[in-house]
N, C-alpha and C positions, 0 to 999 in steps of 0.2 A: 589063623594068620589071615594075611590078606589073599583074596581070590585073585588068581593070576588073570589079567585081562588081556594078555597077549599083546601087551602095549611096552613100547621100550620107553627108557628115559627120555628121549627126544621126542617121543610121540606125547609123552605126558607134559614135557615143557612146550609143545607146540599148542596144547590144549588151554594155556594160561592166557593166550590171546583172546579167548571168548569170555564174555561175562557170566556165562553159566558152566558149570562142570560137566563133563561127559556123564551121560545117564548111568552108565554102568560102573562109574567111580563110586567106591564105597568106603567106609571105614577110615583107616589111618592115612591112605593115599588120598581121600577126600579132605582130610584134615589138612595135609600137607599142600593140597591144592589150594585151598583158602588162605593158607598162611603165604604161599607165593604170591597170590593176588593181593596180599596186603590187609587180609582180614583176619588179625590175630584172634579176635573174639569169637568169631564163627570156627575157626580151626580149633580153637580150645574146647568150645562146645562140642563139636564132633568127636575129638579125641576122648573127651570125657565119657562119651557112649561108647566107645571101643573097649571091650572088658576082655582085653588079652594082652599079651607082650607087646604086639605092635601099637596098640593104643597107648600102652604107657611109655613106650619108646618115644612116640611123638609127643606126648604129654611132657615127658622130660625135656625134649627139645625146645618145646614151646614155652616153659619156665625158664629155662637157660636164656633163651631170647629175651624175655621179660625182664631178666636180672634176678630172679628168684632163685638163687644158687641152691639154698636148702631144701626147697620143694623139688627142684630140677633133680638133686640126688636121690631124693626118695623115689621119684619115678624112675630114675636110671636103675636103682636097685629091683624096683617091681618089673623092669623089662629084662633084667638079667643082662644089663649092658654096663660097660664102664662109662664113668663121666666123660663126655666129650670135651675135648682141649683145643680141637682145630676151630676154624672159622664156622660161623652159622652155616653160610653157603655150602662149605664142604659137608658139614653134618645133613643138611637137608638132602643134599645130592646122594649121600651115602644110604640115609634111610630110604628115600625113594628107589634107589637101585635095588637095595636088599629086598624091600617088599615086592617090587616088579619081578625080581629074579626068583624069589623064594615060593611064590604064589600060594 
């Protein structure tokens, strides 16, 4: 899973004002960072390279955001997570918080 960066959700959100991600940001959190900056394609490329449950979870979120529900459902299963039903903003926040808290 994700390495704990000793970063809070507020810290992560604050980095979104920069045009480049923090150097220590990796994996699924990096994918979420790119998504929050409006770069779905880069977020997807990064998520595809994260071969664990955190990558699958972000991958599911991204396909849900894209509107590809069947592909999203596949990735939710791979992540061991239920299909999200809330807003995309709520899901992004939930994933980021979980990855930051679980380290």
